[in-house]
C-alpha positions, 0 to 999 in steps of 0.5 A: 420183146423179138431178137430181131430188134435191138436191146431198147432201153428204158429213156425218159423223153419230152412231149411237145409241152414239155412233159417228160415220159418214160419209154420202155418195152412193154412185158408181161408185168404191163398186162392190167396196164394195157388193158386199162389203156385200151378201157379207161383210157379210151372212148367207144369211140377211139376204140372204133377207130383203133379196133375198126370196130367195138369188140369188148374183147379187143383190149384184152386181145391186145394185151395178150398180143403185146405182153404175152411171151416173146414172139420173134419180130415183135417190139412194144414200146409204152409211154408212162407218166407218173406210173400211169401207160399213156400210149403204145406204138408196136411193130411186128415183122411180116412174112410178106412183103420182106423187110416190112413191119406192121404198126399199130398205135394207142394213145389215151385220150386226155394226152392227145396232141401232146406227141405222145404218138410221134414220140413212140413212132420216133423210137421204133423207127430207130428200132427198126432200122436197126434190125434193117426193116425198111418199111413200116405199114399200117391199117387205118380208117379213112376218118381217123384224122389224128393218125393221118395227122401223125404220119403227114408230120412224121418227116418221113414220106406215106404212101396211101392205099384206099379200099372202102373207107380203109386206108392202107399206109406204107412208110419207107424208113430210108436210112439218111433222110435229112428231111427226117431228121429235120422234122425231129429237130423241130419236135425237139427243139419246141418240147426243150423250149417248153420244158425250160419255160419254168426254169427261166420264165418262172411266174413264182419262185420259191428258195428251199433251205433258207437260213436266218443266218445273213450271207448263207446260200439260200438267203443271199439267193433270196435277198438277190431275188426280191431286190432284183425285183422279181415279178412274180411271187417269192417265198423262203421255206425253212421249218424252223423259221415263221419268217425271214427278213419280216416276211413269213417263211414256211415249214415246206413246199406242201405249205406254200399257198400256192404251187411255185413254178421254180423251187431252188434248193439250198439244203444238205445234200441228204436231204436233197432227194426227199425235198426234190420229191416234195416239190415234184409231188406238189407240181413245182416244173423246175428245179435249181439244186446249189447244194454239192457233194452229192452222193450216188444214192442222192444223185439217183434219188434227185434224179428219179424225182425229177423224172417223175415228176417231170421236172427240170433240173439245173445242177446240182453245184450250181452257181444259180440262174438269172434272167434279164427279161423285164417281164421276169427279171429274175436273179437266183444266184449267188455271185458278187453282183447282179448281172446287167440286162442285155442280150448275151446268153451265158451258160457255165459249168464251172460257178467260179468261171461264171462269176468271173466271165459275169464280171468281164462281161459287166466290165466291157458293157455286155449284158445277158438275156440269161445266165445258168451255171450248169454246174454237175449238169445233170439234166439241163445242158449247153444243147438245151440252152442254145435251143431256148437262145435261139427261141427266146427273141432277145439273145444274140450272142451265146458264150459257153464253158462247157467241161464235158458234152453228154451228146456232142453230135446232137449239140453240133447239129443244134449249134450247126442251125443256131450258129447261122443266127447267132455266134456261139462262142466257147472256151475249149477246156479240158485239152489234154494229149495224156491219155493218147500217149498209149494208143495202138494204132497211128489214128488212135495217137492223132485222135487227142481229146483237142483234135475231137473238141477242135473237129466238133467246134470246127464243123458246128461253126463254133468260136472257140478260144482258149481262155477267159481272156480270149472269149471276152475279146472275141465276144466285144468284137462280135457283138459290136461290129460286122463281121469282115469279108471272108478274105481276112484283109486287115489294114493296119494303121498306127501313130507309131511304126513299131507298134504299127509292125507289132500288129501286122505281125500279130495279123499274120500270125493269126492268119490275116492277110496284109493287103498293098494300099494305094499310094494316093491316100498317102495325101490325106496324111502329113509328110512323112507318113507311110501308106504300105500297110502297115500304115505309120501317120507318124506322130504329127497326125492331126484329128482330122487328117486321121478321121477322113484317112479311115473314111477312105480307107474304109471304101477301099474294096482290098480292106475288110476291116480296120486295126487303129493303133494309138500310142501316147506321144510327147507332141503337146498339140497332138496328145493320144487323146485326139487320135482317140477323139477323130476315132469316137467322132466317127461311127462305130459301125462301118462298112468294115469292122473297125478295132483300135489298140490302146497302148496306155488302156489299163484293161485288157478290152473295153468299149469306147462310145462314139458318136453314133452312139455304137461301141468301139472295142478298144484293146491293151495289145495287138495280139488281142485285137488281131485273135479278135479280128481271126475269129470274126473272119472264120465267123463270116467264112463259116456263114459264106458256106452253104450249109453242109450236105451230106458226102455222097457217092457218084450214082454210078459207084458201086454201092456199100453193102451194109449186110456183108458188113454186118455178118462179118462184124457179128461173126468175129464178135461172136467168136470173140466177144472180148473183141480184138483185131480182125485178121487179114482176111476178115479185114479184107472182107469188111473194107470191100463191102464198103468199097475201099480200094484195098489191093489184092491180098492172098493168105499163105499158111505156109512158104509153099503157099506162099511161093505159088501165091507170089507167082500169080501175083507178080504180074500184077504187081509194079515191075513184077514184084510182090510184098510179104508180110507176117501175121500174128493174132493182135498184131498191130505195127508190122513194120516196126516189129519186122514183118514187111518185106517188099520188092520181092522180085524171085520165088527165091526171095519170097521162100527165103523171106518166109523162112526168116518170119518162121525163124523170127516170129516161131509158133506165134506166126499164123501166115504171112499175106501176099501182095502184088506191089502198088506203084509209087504215088502220095502216101496218105493215112486214112483212118477212124476212132470211134470215141464213146462220146464224141462218135466217130473221128475220121482222120486223113494225114500223110501216110506211110513210115513217116505218119508220126514223124510229120504229124501232118494230119486233119480230123473231123467227126463223122458222118462227114459232109461234102464240105469236110472232104474239101476242108480236110483235103485242102488243110493238109500242110501236104495238100499241094501234093496232092494237088499237082507240085513241081510240075507233077499231075494231081492225085485223084482227088475222087478217089480221096473223097470216096474212100473218106466218105466210105470209112465215114459211112462204115463208122457211123453204120457200125459202132462196133468198129472201134478204130481203123487204120488205112496206112498207107492209101497210095494215091496216084493220077489214075485212082487210089488203093490201099496196102495195108489196113488194120480194124479193131472191133469191139461189142457196142451198143447201137446208139443214134444221137439223134434220137429224142431222149434225156440224158442220163448223168453218170453220176445218177447211174452209179457210175 
């Protein structure tokens, strides 16, 4: 393997039919396997197409080239299935043309049309881009239709040159090609769905570890599968019993009359790896492991068996799975009740949360299409299930409880697509800020886990709630009612003024608005009623009057949603049941969503059936109803926006120079392998490579140089003044340390300040930065923190000395979209300062967008940039300038979150 390419570790990925393969670089030990691939694995015709002729020596020569001593510029990847090499792809850097690599492919005949070559190519594309190779070229015969199809469907542009029966193919490797990413997404989605079929639509199931003891986990699951009416074969495995519940039991998976699609394991932790291996060797395609408490060795053994034998895995420590499709009807979980059939997809990590959520949904009347308790989430994740629900044809609502994310950016990309068609709701679990208390920079202090997760959910269009109760409340409305207008204007109607006022307050606090209503609507209500919104119908309102009023109200263009609040009254002729009947005798689905608050209701939320058979969500308190309406409004706003486009720089803007930035990063990390904060000169070089507007800075190592530099910079400074900033290695907060002096107008002041720095900071002082004073403007903080799980988080906020005190900040995960740029600016509480306030002109918003876009690209291109703080960036009507910046680098591997590969859980790595 060449030093040109970044290290490629062994990974597992899915083929188009859901089969798991291992991808890794070829080495000397693979020589015999490469020869076997090109001889036993390929027909004579396939070898002719591969080598442009029939030569007995060609397979040996190919193996010598691919598996010989490492050569600069060569990368060869092999795809392995159950220890057999089934395909290889290699690229080798050419001398001419520049930035181009020669590409070759070979796939065993029996593995054709399963996506082997395409998967290998995707990984070569990733490695080549990281090595700054811009083109692939390949020669192929005109009649090699299989290879031509691979390139045609890859998703990248393909250029062809035909000469005498041969075709020279040239593939530009565009960095930010959305068409390519979408093609990779679609291939990944199809492979994922195919791999989950044995888990969620099995034709047969074995429960391994079924005890003869009633109430044990294995026996409970077996009983629920059988009583639930599973359509396929169900077998019990117990080496110590010949029958259980009057039906045969088998001593092992090998002894079963047929190979089950799915095996549910309820065996001791120490037995899990061996049982998993037995299942895989028999041909089982999916496992649900209910066992908890696996150690590192057991976890590795379980994962090794699953990957080697191409089995998808739920768990360990899982409650189980359920599928209510009538063609399957599988209930393989040990919760207290049978899941009700319906259209909500549910995935949880915690079994306890899963039981509670299923109970609440059952009380509400929402059934599930499929339920998966992910447990310790070694393999199958929320991302997999979103893609399953997107394709299953039954799910119209997705509910998630995820405590962790394996690949948040891949999850967000999937969720952005799925939320276009079905609502995706989650509980934001694991919120905490304690881990950031010792953060070194303003940006890191702002990047709390809560902020990071909120950015993920917001950008993905996910409805994030703070509790199971709030999740169910929002689901009740989204599942049964139409979405409101994105404006979110609510008409509150009550039969008692006090509850109406509480409801109005709850709506406003949730970010909803209460529009004015036309006075003529009052003619439909009893004397004394008020239609000022909140509407007070008075307790004397008759059911017919309320029904007519609601019908008229929903026709009002100013109204986007209706919230009806009813309380019991002592009036004998108008008990609370009568107004409720007026609601229920009308349609459940109207032009606008409608929800009720019934203060005498004993449960937090329930459905009331209306005359048209639809469901009206009824809440027991106003806060719950208002929150649910706000979530519906937010989803309407998300859908009203076009799909986000990547943030771009104007065509005439200076480009980002990745090569210069790479030299700065590599140079620093070579000299400082442990990483650290860049010095002022390196910081300037890195930021200027990406066009970030750093003010003119001159490095002065002593008092004399500071004096000379200041003399040359005064003409550039506001009012002819300069700033002097002391520097020493490891410095972070200069102002707090007294290392900044501004407004220096004379040479004597500059010299005096430098001498003060020398006295205060002693031998640690490395020098000082001299800068012209910037003209006053709005000061912002722009920064980035590279989260090892979520990726780069871009932070924008009010800057300067008040950055931490005011804490006016917004954040988004990179890469930013055009929508993100607009939202980040307008969501600041201090946005009026940017847009023009009190007669002041607005700042240059294009300059703000440019700074955010360039920093997003820099962080996305360089995972080694773990922290950057541009504070302050001074904004004026004529542009932006950054007067202080800090950058910290660490060695980090290049990671493409969109590259197709299966996760490797930390527990299975022994971490």
